[in-house]
C-alpha positions, 0 to 999 in steps of 0.5 A: 642188596650186597651181602654186607647189607643183608641182615635178614636171616632168610636172605642170608641163608639164601645167599649162603646156599646159592653163592657161598661166601661170594657177594652176589652183587660184587661177584655175580653169576650162578652155577647154572649160568644165570647172571644171579641178580634175582636174589639181590633184587628181591632181597631189597624187601625181605618179607617179599623175598621170604614169601617168594622163597617159600613158594619155591619150597612149596612147589618142590615139596614132597607133599605135592601130589602133582607129578613133577613132570606135569608141573614142569611142563606147565612152568616151562610153557607158561614161561615161554607164553609170558615171554620170560627167557629166565623162567622158560630157560630154567624150567626147561632144565628142571623139565629134563630133571623130571624125566622129559625127553629132549623132544618134549623140551624142544617142542614146547614152543610149538606143542600144539603140532607135536606128537611128543606128548601124551593126551594128559600132557597136552591138556596140561600144556593147553591149561597153561596157555589158558592161564597165560594167554586167556588170564584163566578162562578155561573151556569146560571141555579142557577142564573135564579132560584134566578131571578125567586124569587128575584129582581135584587136589592135583588140579589146584596144585597145577593151577596155583603153581602155573599162575605163580610162575606166570607172575614170576615171568611177568616180574622178571621181565618188568624188573629185567632180572636174570635172562630177562635183562634184554633189549626191547626186540621190537624197535624201529629199523633205521632207514638207509643213510641219506634217506629222506621221504620224497613228496608223493601225489595222492593215491589214484589207482587206475580203473580196472578193465571191465570184465568181458 
């Protein structure tokens, strides 16, 4: 949606906040280096846009009990697990802002063999994987590990925010917004020029030599 067609007040507010006087369609791009097409795409349905933006305000609210570091660990990991370059990349940056070390950021794709995380951080990362890979099926022992360190309220916040960003990761890939506007990585590799399969006889493997 171009700026001159955006009449919804929430859409206008977010365009002004992120793009200043620019039209994000005619002059795309953001300060953080993304293509900047998330807002113009979601603005096509203003109440959906507002719902999504309120979700951003909710998870960053000072009323949250969950540690920002734990929250961003889960958000970045679920972005990676869902295959969203956009969610993963943006929340790696926010993870650093929340106090994570460069080693913790670098080890996210292979956290299971990393020593960069505390016991609680590993439980949070495992929980994010359960949400992304197992669609919310969580072993009782893992949930008990979270309960030993987090309140029920913190666990609910962790669950909601992580699942919310699994949704954003999937939507970003489906709509090819931002860094998820990428070519399909799994394609047929062309055969050499001039290649034509030649007829082959049926497989008839030779008999094995009898064992001595």
